[in-house]
Backbone and ligand atoms as CSV (ligand in chain L), in Angstrom:
chain,resi,resn,atom,element,x,y,z
A,1,UNK,N,N,129.030,151.521,119.420
A,1,UNK,CA,C,127.850,151.154,120.208
A,1,UNK,C,C,128.290,150.757,121.606
A,2,UNK,N,N,127.509,151.118,122.599
A,2,UNK,CA,C,127.844,150.809,123.984
A,2,UNK,C,C,127.788,149.305,124.212
A,3,UNK,N,N,128.585,148.866,125.187
A,3,UNK,CA,C,128.539,147.445,125.549
A,3,UNK,C,C,127.118,147.086,125.973
A,4,UNK,N,N,126.698,145.930,125.566
A,4,UNK,CA,C,125.326,145.518,125.874
A,4,UNK,C,C,125.150,145.270,127.364
A,5,UNK,N,N,124.008,145.605,127.887
A,5,UNK,CA,C,123.682,145.232,129.250
A,5,UNK,C,C,123.499,143.715,129.293
A,6,UNK,N,N,124.127,143.057,130.265
A,6,UNK,CA,C,123.990,141.606,130.329
A,6,UNK,C,C,122.520,141.188,130.376
A,7,UNK,N,N,122.190,140.205,129.611
A,7,UNK,CA,C,120.808,139.742,129.556
A,7,UNK,C,C,120.758,138.258,129.874
A,8,UNK,N,N,119.648,137.853,130.389
A,8,UNK,CA,C,119.478,136.450,130.760
A,8,UNK,C,C,119.816,135.531,129.592
A,9,UNK,N,N,120.597,134.515,129.879
A,9,UNK,CA,C,120.861,133.507,128.881
A,9,UNK,C,C,121.881,133.903,127.834
A,10,UNK,N,N,122.449,135.084,128.006
A,10,UNK,CA,C,123.371,135.555,126.980
A,10,UNK,C,C,124.692,135.931,127.631
A,11,UNK,N,N,125.758,135.319,127.152
A,11,UNK,CA,C,127.070,135.591,127.722
A,11,UNK,C,C,127.554,136.958,127.250
A,12,UNK,N,N,128.018,137.757,128.183
A,12,UNK,CA,C,128.512,139.092,127.861
A,12,UNK,C,C,129.915,139.251,128.425
A,13,UNK,N,N,130.838,139.653,127.569
A,13,UNK,CA,C,132.205,139.874,128.018
A,13,UNK,C,C,132.396,141.340,128.350
A,14,UNK,N,N,132.861,141.610,129.550
A,14,UNK,CA,C,133.020,142.983,129.989
A,14,UNK,C,C,134.233,143.022,130.931
A,15,UNK,N,N,134.224,143.897,131.896
A,15,UNK,CA,C,135.401,144.126,132.724
A,15,UNK,C,C,134.987,144.162,134.191
A,16,UNK,N,N,135.876,143.691,135.056
A,16,UNK,CA,C,135.620,143.818,136.493
A,16,UNK,C,C,136.829,144.458,137.162
A,17,UNK,N,N,136.563,145.015,138.333
A,17,UNK,CA,C,137.646,145.540,139.161
A,17,UNK,C,C,137.266,145.304,140.618
A,18,UNK,N,N,138.274,145.030,141.431
A,18,UNK,CA,C,138.077,144.968,142.881
A,18,UNK,C,C,139.014,145.996,143.494
A,19,UNK,N,N,138.431,146.967,144.192
A,19,UNK,CA,C,139.243,147.992,144.843
A,19,UNK,C,C,139.227,147.769,146.352
A,20,UNK,N,N,140.380,147.869,146.959
A,20,UNK,CA,C,140.468,147.812,148.420
A,20,UNK,C,C,140.432,149.248,148.918
A,21,UNK,N,N,139.507,149.521,149.831
A,21,UNK,CA,C,139.187,150.887,150.205
A,21,UNK,C,C,139.204,151.028,151.724
A,22,UNK,N,N,140.070,151.903,152.207
A,22,UNK,CA,C,140.144,152.157,153.651
A,22,UNK,C,C,139.241,153.337,153.994
A,23,UNK,N,N,137.992,153.039,154.279
A,23,UNK,CA,C,137.028,154.077,154.659
A,23,UNK,C,C,136.672,153.867,156.127
A,24,UNK,N,N,135.413,154.015,156.485
A,24,UNK,CA,C,135.013,153.801,157.879
A,24,UNK,C,C,135.517,152.444,158.359
A,25,UNK,N,N,135.347,151.451,157.500
A,25,UNK,CA,C,136.005,150.170,157.728
A,25,UNK,C,C,136.702,149.790,156.430
A,26,UNK,N,N,137.768,149.013,156.567
A,26,UNK,CA,C,138.469,148.524,155.379
A,26,UNK,C,C,137.550,147.526,154.670
A,27,UNK,N,N,137.357,147.718,153.378
A,27,UNK,CA,C,136.488,146.799,152.646
A,27,UNK,C,C,136.950,146.729,151.190
A,28,UNK,N,N,136.401,145.776,150.500
A,28,UNK,CA,C,136.676,145.614,149.077
A,28,UNK,C,C,135.429,146.025,148.311
A,29,UNK,N,N,135.610,146.706,147.191
A,29,UNK,CA,C,134.501,147.072,146.318
A,29,UNK,C,C,134.628,146.261,145.032
A,30,UNK,N,N,133.681,145.363,144.836
A,30,UNK,CA,C,133.632,144.563,143.610
A,30,UNK,C,C,132.750,145.284,142.607
A,31,UNK,N,N,133.293,145.579,141.435
A,31,UNK,CA,C,132.544,146.314,140.408
A,31,UNK,C,C,132.613,145.541,139.095
A,32,UNK,N,N,131.447,145.400,138.468
A,32,UNK,CA,C,131.348,144.691,137.196
A,32,UNK,C,C,130.666,145.620,136.203
A,33,UNK,N,N,131.349,145.861,135.095
A,33,UNK,CA,C,130.793,146.789,134.109
A,33,UNK,C,C,129.516,146.231,133.503
A,34,UNK,N,N,128.511,147.094,133.436
A,34,UNK,CA,C,127.257,146.777,132.746
A,34,UNK,C,C,126.916,148.006,131.919
A,35,UNK,N,N,127.220,147.950,130.630
A,35,UNK,CA,C,127.011,149.119,129.786
A,35,UNK,C,C,127.940,150.241,130.211
A,36,UNK,N,N,127.356,151.383,130.553
A,36,UNK,CA,C,128.160,152.574,130.863
A,36,UNK,C,C,128.368,152.791,132.349
A,37,UNK,N,N,128.027,151.797,133.158
A,37,UNK,CA,C,128.224,151.930,134.610
A,37,UNK,C,C,128.919,150.679,135.155
A,38,UNK,N,N,129.344,150.809,136.407
A,38,UNK,CA,C,129.911,149.668,137.135
A,38,UNK,C,C,128.926,149.263,138.229
A,39,UNK,N,N,128.304,148.101,138.065
A,39,UNK,CA,C,127.497,147.580,139.165
A,39,UNK,C,C,128.446,147.276,140.314
A,40,UNK,N,N,128.028,147.581,141.542
A,40,UNK,CA,C,128.985,147.533,142.650
A,40,UNK,C,C,128.419,146.864,143.892
A,41,UNK,N,N,129.290,146.126,144.567
A,41,UNK,CA,C,128.985,145.507,145.848
A,41,UNK,C,C,130.159,145.777,146.783
A,42,UNK,N,N,129.864,146.092,148.028
A,42,UNK,CA,C,130.909,146.195,149.046
A,42,UNK,C,C,131.050,144.827,149.704
A,43,UNK,N,N,132.273,144.308,149.674
A,43,UNK,CA,C,132.538,142.974,150.213
A,43,UNK,C,C,133.487,143.157,151.406
A,44,UNK,N,N,132.950,143.154,152.642
A,44,UNK,CA,C,133.789,143.512,153.799
A,44,UNK,C,C,135.067,142.684,153.903
A,45,UNK,N,N,134.983,141.382,153.703
A,45,UNK,CA,C,136.169,140.535,153.870
A,45,UNK,C,C,136.888,140.242,152.556
A,46,UNK,N,N,136.319,140.690,151.451
A,46,UNK,CA,C,136.959,140.465,150.155
A,46,UNK,C,C,136.631,139.104,149.579
A,47,UNK,N,N,136.988,138.915,148.308
A,47,UNK,CA,C,136.707,137.637,147.645
A,47,UNK,C,C,137.586,136.528,148.196
A,48,UNK,N,N,137.164,135.294,147.958
A,48,UNK,CA,C,137.954,134.128,148.327
A,48,UNK,C,C,137.988,133.166,147.149
A,49,UNK,N,N,139.090,132.435,147.040
A,49,UNK,CA,C,139.183,131.389,146.018
A,49,UNK,C,C,138.795,130.027,146.586
A,50,UNK,N,N,138.406,130.009,147.859
A,50,UNK,CA,C,137.966,128.781,148.515
A,50,UNK,C,C,136.456,128.640,148.327
A,51,UNK,N,N,136.013,127.622,147.588
A,51,UNK,CA,C,134.576,127.469,147.313
A,51,UNK,C,C,133.745,127.240,148.573
A,52,UNK,N,N,134.414,126.895,149.665
A,52,UNK,CA,C,133.691,126.680,150.912
A,52,UNK,C,C,133.453,127.952,151.695
A,53,UNK,N,N,133.979,129.065,151.203
A,53,UNK,CA,C,133.871,130.339,151.918
A,53,UNK,C,C,132.808,131.217,151.271
A,54,UNK,N,N,131.815,131.638,152.052
A,54,UNK,CA,C,130.763,132.520,151.562
A,54,UNK,C,C,131.036,133.925,152.086
A,55,UNK,N,N,131.150,134.875,151.188
A,55,UNK,CA,C,131.470,136.233,151.601
A,55,UNK,C,C,130.282,137.160,151.401
A,56,UNK,N,N,129.938,137.885,152.460
A,56,UNK,CA,C,128.876,138.887,152.375
A,56,UNK,C,C,129.235,139.944,151.337
A,57,UNK,N,N,128.272,140.298,150.488
A,57,UNK,CA,C,128.450,141.340,149.473
A,57,UNK,C,C,127.216,142.248,149.526
A,58,UNK,N,N,127.435,143.489,149.933
A,58,UNK,CA,C,126.320,144.429,150.096
A,58,UNK,C,C,126.210,145.292,148.848
A,59,UNK,N,N,125.075,145.240,148.147
A,59,UNK,CA,C,124.946,146.055,146.937
A,59,UNK,C,C,124.993,147.541,147.273
A,60,UNK,N,N,125.736,148.289,146.471
A,60,UNK,CA,C,125.807,149.742,146.629
A,60,UNK,C,C,125.496,150.371,145.273
A,61,UNK,N,N,125.425,151.692,145.241
A,61,UNK,CA,C,125.063,152.388,144.008
A,61,UNK,C,C,126.036,152.046,142.873
A,62,UNK,N,N,125.500,152.066,141.658
A,62,UNK,CA,C,126.363,151.963,140.484
A,62,UNK,C,C,127.414,153.072,140.535
A,63,UNK,N,N,128.599,152.774,140.019
A,63,UNK,CA,C,129.651,153.782,139.939
A,63,UNK,C,C,129.981,154.052,138.468
A,64,UNK,N,N,130.631,155.174,138.235
A,64,UNK,CA,C,131.047,155.514,136.874
A,64,UNK,C,C,132.208,154.611,136.461
A,65,UNK,N,N,132.411,154.496,135.160
A,65,UNK,CA,C,133.535,153.697,134.677
A,65,UNK,C,C,134.851,154.271,135.180
A,66,UNK,N,N,134.918,155.603,135.290
A,66,UNK,CA,C,136.153,156.258,135.743
A,66,UNK,C,C,136.483,155.855,137.187
A,67,UNK,N,N,135.455,155.664,137.990
A,67,UNK,CA,C,135.681,155.317,139.401
A,67,UNK,C,C,136.469,154.019,139.526
A,68,UNK,N,N,136.289,153.137,138.551
A,68,UNK,CA,C,136.975,151.859,138.599
A,68,UNK,C,C,138.439,151.938,138.245
A,69,UNK,N,N,138.871,153.087,137.781
A,69,UNK,CA,C,140.288,153.288,137.469
A,69,UNK,C,C,141.019,154.035,138.569
A,70,UNK,N,N,140.284,154.388,139.639
A,70,UNK,CA,C,140.906,155.210,140.680
A,70,UNK,C,C,141.784,154.393,141.615
A,71,UNK,N,N,143.026,154.825,141.737
A,71,UNK,CA,C,143.905,154.341,142.794
A,71,UNK,C,C,144.573,155.573,143.379
A,72,UNK,N,N,144.439,155.765,144.674
A,72,UNK,CA,C,144.977,156.964,145.293
A,72,UNK,C,C,144.337,157.158,146.653
A,73,UNK,N,N,144.333,158.396,147.099
A,73,UNK,CA,C,143.781,158.697,148.420
A,73,UNK,C,C,142.664,159.718,148.264
A,74,UNK,N,N,141.462,159.350,148.681
A,74,UNK,CA,C,140.341,160.293,148.691
A,74,UNK,C,C,140.574,161.299,149.821
A,75,UNK,N,N,140.815,162.532,149.469
A,75,UNK,CA,C,141.060,163.548,150.489
A,75,UNK,C,C,139.759,163.878,151.213
A,76,UNK,N,N,139.903,164.167,152.484
A,76,UNK,CA,C,138.756,164.646,153.237
A,76,UNK,C,C,137.779,163.566,153.660
A,77,UNK,N,N,138.158,162.310,153.461
A,77,UNK,CA,C,137.261,161.249,153.930
A,77,UNK,C,C,137.214,161.294,155.456
A,78,UNK,N,N,136.025,161.163,156.007
A,78,UNK,CA,C,135.857,161.436,157.437
A,78,UNK,C,C,136.498,160.372,158.321
A,79,UNK,N,N,136.430,159.128,157.876
A,79,UNK,CA,C,137.041,158.071,158.683
A,79,UNK,C,C,137.845,157.149,157.773
A,80,UNK,N,N,138.951,156.610,158.321
A,80,UNK,CA,C,139.870,155.834,157.500
A,80,UNK,C,C,140.789,156.772,156.752
A,81,UNK,N,N,141.782,156.213,156.108
A,81,UNK,CA,C,142.764,157.045,155.406
A,81,UNK,C,C,142.234,157.539,154.068
A,82,UNK,N,N,141.205,156.888,153.553
A,82,UNK,CA,C,140.708,157.235,152.219
A,82,UNK,C,C,141.468,156.553,151.103
A,83,UNK,N,N,142.435,155.712,151.461
A,83,UNK,CA,C,143.262,155.064,150.436
A,83,UNK,C,C,142.455,154.021,149.661
A,84,UNK,N,N,142.700,153.993,148.363
A,84,UNK,CA,C,142.079,153.014,147.473
A,84,UNK,C,C,143.176,152.416,146.598
A,85,UNK,N,N,143.265,151.088,146.571
A,85,UNK,CA,C,144.138,150.451,145.585
A,85,UNK,C,C,143.299,149.562,144.670
A,86,UNK,N,N,143.807,149.374,143.467
A,86,UNK,CA,C,143.160,148.437,142.541
A,86,UNK,C,C,143.738,147.063,142.849
A,87,UNK,N,N,142.963,146.334,143.646
A,87,UNK,CA,C,143.441,145.047,144.173
A,87,UNK,C,C,143.445,143.969,143.088
A,88,UNK,N,N,142.461,144.044,142.188
A,88,UNK,CA,C,142.433,143.112,141.059
A,88,UNK,C,C,141.562,143.719,139.958
A,89,UNK,N,N,141.786,143.267,138.760
A,89,UNK,CA,C,140.976,143.733,137.635
A,89,UNK,C,C,141.216,142.800,136.465
A,90,UNK,N,N,140.356,142.892,135.476
A,90,UNK,CA,C,140.544,142.098,134.276
A,90,UNK,C,C,139.244,141.892,133.545
A,91,UNK,N,N,139.298,141.120,132.466
A,91,UNK,CA,C,138.079,140.796,131.736
A,91,UNK,C,C,137.182,139.893,132.579
A,92,UNK,N,N,135.913,139.937,132.288
A,92,UNK,CA,C,134.970,139.035,132.953
A,92,UNK,C,C,133.911,138.620,131.938
A,93,UNK,N,N,133.532,137.366,131.992
A,93,UNK,CA,C,132.415,136.884,131.187
A,93,UNK,C,C,131.228,136.700,132.114
A,94,UNK,N,N,130.182,137.480,131.878
A,94,UNK,CA,C,128.960,137.328,132.668
A,94,UNK,C,C,128.123,136.239,132.003
A,95,UNK,N,N,127.953,135.135,132.705
A,95,UNK,CA,C,127.300,133.963,132.129
A,95,UNK,C,C,125.796,133.977,132.364
A,96,UNK,N,N,125.397,134.431,133.543
A,96,UNK,CA,C,123.978,134.535,133.880
A,96,UNK,C,C,123.760,135.841,134.625
A,97,UNK,N,N,122.703,136.529,134.291
A,97,UNK,CA,C,122.346,137.764,134.984
A,97,UNK,C,C,120.839,137.788,135.131
A,98,UNK,N,N,120.392,137.380,136.301
A,98,UNK,CA,C,118.965,137.338,136.602
A,98,UNK,C,C,118.742,138.159,137.867
A,99,UNK,N,N,117.510,138.537,138.160
A,99,UNK,CA,C,117.267,139.256,139.413
A,99,UNK,C,C,117.779,138.445,140.603
A,100,UNK,N,N,118.704,139.036,141.349
A,100,UNK,CA,C,119.206,138.365,142.536
A,100,UNK,C,C,120.249,137.298,142.285
A,101,UNK,N,N,120.694,137.170,141.060
A,101,UNK,CA,C,121.726,136.169,140.792
A,101,UNK,C,C,122.592,136.567,139.604
A,102,UNK,N,N,123.899,136.460,139.819
A,102,UNK,CA,C,124.865,136.772,138.777
A,102,UNK,C,C,125.939,135.684,138.804
A,103,UNK,N,N,126.195,135.073,137.659
A,103,UNK,CA,C,127.282,134.094,137.561
A,103,UNK,C,C,128.279,134.611,136.541
A,104,UNK,N,N,129.558,134.570,136.901
A,104,UNK,CA,C,130.553,135.129,135.992
A,104,UNK,C,C,131.873,134.371,136.093
A,105,UNK,N,N,132.648,134.486,135.028
A,105,UNK,CA,C,133.997,133.932,135.005
A,105,UNK,C,C,134.972,135.092,134.946
A,106,UNK,N,N,135.821,135.183,135.963
A,106,UNK,CA,C,136.784,136.268,136.060
A,106,UNK,C,C,138.113,135.861,135.449
A,107,UNK,N,N,138.782,136.839,134.833
A,107,UNK,CA,C,140.119,136.608,134.272
A,107,UNK,C,C,141.044,137.707,134.804
A,108,UNK,N,N,141.203,137.715,136.119
A,108,UNK,CA,C,142.010,138.757,136.746
A,108,UNK,C,C,143.403,138.263,137.083
A,109,UNK,N,N,144.167,139.139,137.712
A,109,UNK,CA,C,145.498,138.766,138.145
A,109,UNK,C,C,145.467,137.846,139.358
A,110,UNK,N,N,144.418,137.937,140.151
A,110,UNK,CA,C,144.281,137.129,141.367
A,110,UNK,C,C,143.036,136.262,141.323
A,111,UNK,N,N,141.951,136.824,140.832
A,111,UNK,CA,C,140.690,136.090,140.755
A,111,UNK,C,C,140.547,135.493,139.371
A,112,UNK,N,N,140.366,134.175,139.316
A,112,UNK,CA,C,140.095,133.571,138.021
A,112,UNK,C,C,139.130,132.415,138.199
A,113,UNK,N,N,138.415,132.138,137.138
A,113,UNK,CA,C,137.423,131.084,137.163
A,113,UNK,C,C,136.055,131.608,137.575
A,114,UNK,N,N,135.180,130.678,137.858
A,114,UNK,CA,C,133.787,131.021,138.096
A,114,UNK,C,C,133.506,131.538,139.494
A,115,UNK,N,N,132.536,132.449,139.549
A,115,UNK,CA,C,132.025,132.986,140.814
A,115,UNK,C,C,130.523,133.156,140.686
A,116,UNK,N,N,129.847,133.153,141.810
A,116,UNK,CA,C,128.420,133.448,141.817
A,116,UNK,C,C,128.118,134.481,142.885
A,117,UNK,N,N,127.250,135.411,142.526
A,117,UNK,CA,C,126.721,136.405,143.461
A,117,UNK,C,C,125.229,136.126,143.577
A,118,UNK,N,N,124.767,135.889,144.790
A,118,UNK,CA,C,123.372,135.511,144.973
A,118,UNK,C,C,122.751,136.320,146.108
A,119,UNK,N,N,121.603,136.900,145.841
A,119,UNK,CA,C,120.919,137.687,146.870
A,119,UNK,C,C,120.273,136.759,147.880
A,120,UNK,N,N,120.521,137.047,149.152
A,120,UNK,CA,C,119.933,136.226,150.213
A,120,UNK,C,C,119.086,137.064,151.167
A,121,UNK,N,N,119.020,138.359,150.932
A,121,UNK,CA,C,118.253,139.232,151.809
A,121,UNK,C,C,118.070,140.584,151.157
A,122,UNK,N,N,117.436,141.509,151.892
A,122,UNK,CA,C,117.086,142.814,151.352
A,122,UNK,C,C,118.300,143.534,150.756
A,123,UNK,N,N,119.344,143.649,151.543
A,123,UNK,CA,C,120.579,144.266,151.051
A,123,UNK,C,C,121.745,143.346,151.377
A,124,UNK,N,N,121.553,142.098,151.049
A,124,UNK,CA,C,122.523,141.088,151.440
A,124,UNK,C,C,122.674,140.080,150.309
A,125,UNK,N,N,123.837,140.069,149.715
A,125,UNK,CA,C,124.166,139.060,148.707
A,125,UNK,C,C,125.345,138.247,149.249
A,126,UNK,N,N,125.561,137.100,148.641
A,126,UNK,CA,C,126.682,136.247,149.016
A,126,UNK,C,C,127.541,136.020,147.771
A,127,UNK,N,N,128.850,136.194,147.942
A,127,UNK,CA,C,129.806,135.936,146.861
A,127,UNK,C,C,130.517,134.619,147.162
A,128,UNK,N,N,130.504,133.705,146.201
A,128,UNK,CA,C,131.169,132.416,146.427
A,128,UNK,C,C,131.882,131.962,145.158
A,129,UNK,N,N,133.032,131.339,145.358
A,129,UNK,CA,C,133.830,130.792,144.248
A,129,UNK,C,C,133.221,129.478,143.785
A,130,UNK,N,N,133.176,129.294,142.477
A,130,UNK,CA,C,132.710,128.019,141.926
A,130,UNK,C,C,133.756,126.936,142.169
A,131,UNK,N,N,133.286,125.709,142.231
A,131,UNK,CA,C,134.208,124.568,142.375
A,131,UNK,C,C,134.718,124.195,140.987
A,132,UNK,N,N,135.808,124.840,140.585
A,132,UNK,CA,C,136.376,124.583,139.259
A,132,UNK,C,C,137.893,124.473,139.386
A,133,UNK,N,N,138.575,124.427,138.272
A,133,UNK,CA,C,140.029,124.219,138.309
A,133,UNK,C,C,140.786,125.372,138.956
A,134,UNK,N,N,140.160,126.536,138.983
A,134,UNK,CA,C,140.821,127.697,139.587
A,134,UNK,C,C,140.540,127.817,141.088
A,135,UNK,N,N,139.677,126.962,141.596
A,135,UNK,CA,C,139.370,126.993,143.031
A,135,UNK,C,C,140.595,126.561,143.832
A,136,UNK,N,N,140.778,127.193,144.986
A,136,UNK,CA,C,141.913,126.844,145.847
A,136,UNK,C,C,141.429,126.702,147.278
A,137,UNK,N,N,140.887,125.538,147.590
A,137,UNK,CA,C,140.367,125.307,148.948
A,137,UNK,C,C,141.426,125.599,150.004
A,138,UNK,N,N,141.021,126.250,151.063
A,138,UNK,CA,C,141.929,126.530,152.167
A,138,UNK,C,C,142.781,127.763,151.993
A,139,UNK,N,N,142.720,128.385,150.819
A,139,UNK,CA,C,143.566,129.553,150.574
A,139,UNK,C,C,142.894,130.833,151.073
A,140,UNK,N,N,143.698,131.879,151.214
A,140,UNK,CA,C,143.171,133.196,151.571
A,140,UNK,C,C,143.892,134.233,150.715
A,141,UNK,N,N,143.340,134.479,149.547
A,141,UNK,CA,C,143.992,135.336,148.554
A,141,UNK,C,C,144.170,136.772,149.055
A,142,UNK,N,N,143.301,137.223,149.950
A,142,UNK,CA,C,143.433,138.612,150.407
A,142,UNK,C,C,144.678,138.806,151.279
A,143,UNK,N,N,145.080,137.764,152.018
A,143,UNK,CA,C,146.303,137.906,152.814
A,143,UNK,C,C,147.540,137.507,152.017
A,144,UNK,N,N,147.362,136.554,151.065
A,144,UNK,CA,C,148.494,136.152,150.236
A,144,UNK,C,C,148.933,137.267,149.292
A,145,UNK,N,N,147.946,137.990,148.783
A,145,UNK,CA,C,148.212,139.003,147.751
A,145,UNK,C,C,147.544,140.320,148.123
A,146,UNK,N,N,148.089,141.038,149.086
A,146,UNK,CA,C,147.438,142.271,149.532
A,146,UNK,C,C,147.662,143.476,148.617
A,147,UNK,N,N,148.559,143.360,147.652
A,147,UNK,CA,C,149.021,144.536,146.918
A,147,UNK,C,C,148.149,144.887,145.710
A,148,UNK,N,N,148.320,146.102,145.248
A,148,UNK,CA,C,147.679,146.561,144.013
A,148,UNK,C,C,148.208,145.789,142.813
A,149,UNK,N,N,147.314,145.403,141.906
A,149,UNK,CA,C,147.786,144.742,140.685
A,149,UNK,C,C,148.371,145.750,139.702
A,150,UNK,N,N,148.119,147.017,139.935
A,150,UNK,CA,C,148.676,148.042,139.020
A,150,UNK,C,C,150.030,148.545,139.481
A,151,UNK,N,N,150.140,148.861,140.774
A,151,UNK,CA,C,151.360,149.525,141.259
A,151,UNK,C,C,152.206,148.626,142.155
A,152,UNK,N,N,151.642,147.517,142.621
A,152,UNK,CA,C,152.371,146.660,143.546
A,152,UNK,C,C,152.374,147.174,144.971
A,153,UNK,N,N,151.725,148.316,145.208
A,153,UNK,CA,C,151.737,148.907,146.548
A,153,UNK,C,C,150.555,148.396,147.365
A,154,UNK,N,N,150.741,148.354,148.680
A,154,UNK,CA,C,149.615,148.042,149.555
A,154,UNK,C,C,148.892,149.347,149.880
A,155,UNK,N,N,147.683,149.210,150.444
A,155,UNK,CA,C,146.961,150.447,150.776
A,155,UNK,C,C,147.689,151.212,151.859
A,156,UNK,N,N,148.381,150.494,152.745
A,156,UNK,CA,C,149.119,151.188,153.810
A,156,UNK,C,C,150.274,152.000,153.220
A,157,UNK,N,N,150.946,151.421,152.216
A,157,UNK,CA,C,152.032,152.173,151.565
A,157,UNK,C,C,151.485,153.393,150.860
A,158,UNK,N,N,150.329,153.199,150.230
A,158,UNK,CA,C,149.707,154.318,149.530
A,158,UNK,C,C,149.307,155.420,150.497
A,159,UNK,N,N,148.820,154.985,151.668
A,159,UNK,CA,C,148.340,155.949,152.666
A,159,UNK,C,C,149.495,156.526,153.482
A,160,UNK,N,N,150.704,155.982,153.302
A,160,UNK,CA,C,151.850,156.428,154.094
A,160,UNK,C,C,152.012,157.928,154.027
A,161,UNK,N,N,152.213,158.529,155.201
A,161,UNK,CA,C,152.327,159.975,155.238
A,161,UNK,C,C,150.996,160.661,155.417
A,162,UNK,N,N,149.901,159.917,155.146
A,162,UNK,CA,C,148.586,160.482,155.416
A,162,UNK,C,C,148.268,160.292,156.902
A,163,UNK,N,N,147.516,161.189,157.452
A,163,UNK,CA,C,147.231,161.171,158.877
A,163,UNK,C,C,146.671,159.820,159.319
A,164,UNK,N,N,147.281,159.292,160.358
A,164,UNK,CA,C,146.702,158.131,161.011
A,164,UNK,C,C,146.812,156.823,160.268
A,165,UNK,N,N,147.589,156.791,159.235
A,165,UNK,CA,C,147.603,155.576,158.431
A,165,UNK,C,C,149.010,155.066,158.185
A,166,UNK,N,N,149.909,155.317,159.122
A,166,UNK,CA,C,151.307,154.994,158.883
A,166,UNK,C,C,151.722,153.653,159.452
A,167,UNK,N,N,150.828,152.956,160.131
A,167,UNK,CA,C,151.215,151.711,160.780
A,167,UNK,C,C,151.383,150.589,159.764
L,1,MN,MN,MN,134.157,151.678,149.070
């Protein structure tokens, strides 16, 4: 039977992935499995473990489960190198799933503990770390840990040799 779609008031254990993607602009794609798809948000600055930091998260189309396993270079991308790394991944417990609000506990290599995604506008959500034992005020996990959790490579290393991405 397929994994249940998260429902209000019911904890659902599923999987999340954060991919760092060098497209028109470098951004992070946060994806949380819901049944047979990955609900997705583009997070320009990436997640933070500092509960005082609010990160813009723009909802984008659901992606296939396979898309969440992709690490490599998208050929023919018009801008950016097209490089994608799996920046973080792991199990996730979705604690609340209501219209415009998602609360979850991540168990990733870099992201752990509670997070909340809250809609604040038409296509504007905010991602924020919960104030819990895994919170790290003042930290910047995206600069501390830029590498893929699967291969250990950075997106620049992955894009090395690809046009315009050797710096
Ligand atoms: Mn993307």
